[in-house]
FIDO-463553 format. One line per 2 residues: number of its first residue (from 0); their letters; for each residue x, y, z of C-alpha. Coordinates in steps of 0.1 Angstrom, whole numbers. Layout:
<sites>
NUM = A = X Y Z; ...
</sites>
This chain:
<sites>
0 = MQ = 180 230 -197; 196 205 -175
2 = TF = 194 223 -146; 158 234 -151
4 = TT = 147 193 -158; 165 179 -127
6 = ES = 150 206 -105; 115 204 -124
8 = QA = 119 163 -116; 130 170 -80
10 = GF = 97 193 -72; 74 168 -89
12 = QK = 87 139 -69; 86 164 -36
14 = RQ = 48 172 -43; 42 139 -54
16 = QE = 54 125 -20; 31 150 -3
18 = LY = 0 144 -22; 5 106 -20
20 = QP = 18 106 16; -20 104 34
22 = VW = -33 79 11; -3 57 22
24 = LK = -10 64 57; -49 57 54
26 = AQ = -43 21 35; -12 13 57
28 = NA = -38 18 89; -64 1 75
30 = IK = -42 -30 66; -32 -30 101
32 = EV = -72 -25 114; -77 -58 92
34 = GK = -47 -78 107; -57 -66 141
36 = EN = -93 -74 134; -86 -111 120
38 = NL = -55 -122 144; -31 -125 116
40 = LY = 4 -128 123; 17 -110 95
42 = IL = 7 -95 62; 31 -98 34
44 = DS = 30 -72 4; 32 -94 -30
46 = SQ = 42 -59 -51; 75 -60 -37
48 = GI = 83 -91 -54; 102 -106 -28
50 = IL = 81 -134 -16; 101 -165 -17
52 = YL = 73 -192 -7; 40 -187 -1
54 = AE = 16 -219 13; -16 -207 -9
56 = DE = -38 -230 14; -27 -211 45
58 = SF = -33 -177 35; -55 -154 23
60 = NI = -59 -120 1; -68 -93 28
62 = LP = -76 -70 -2; -113 -70 -1
64 = LV = -111 -64 38; -91 -34 35
66 = KK = -111 -21 4; -143 -24 27
68 = KL = -124 -7 54; -117 25 32
70 = GI = -151 22 18; -139 14 -19
72 = KT = -165 -3 -38; -156 -33 -61
74 = T = -176 -43 -91
</sites>
């Protein structure tokens, strides 16, 4: 039973990675394009939770621009 569970989880993770990879690459490319189009020096991924300090008055959220680039409608 334990072997089956372990193998099933490994298979699931592999398949999940295969399915997410194209989506991740598309998002990553859109982020890079937005960065180039807006002459940005760097883009931080705040979801990783490792930002120690961020001067909010000197930064902006590119998420709306990336969503637009990907054709994602926002409400």
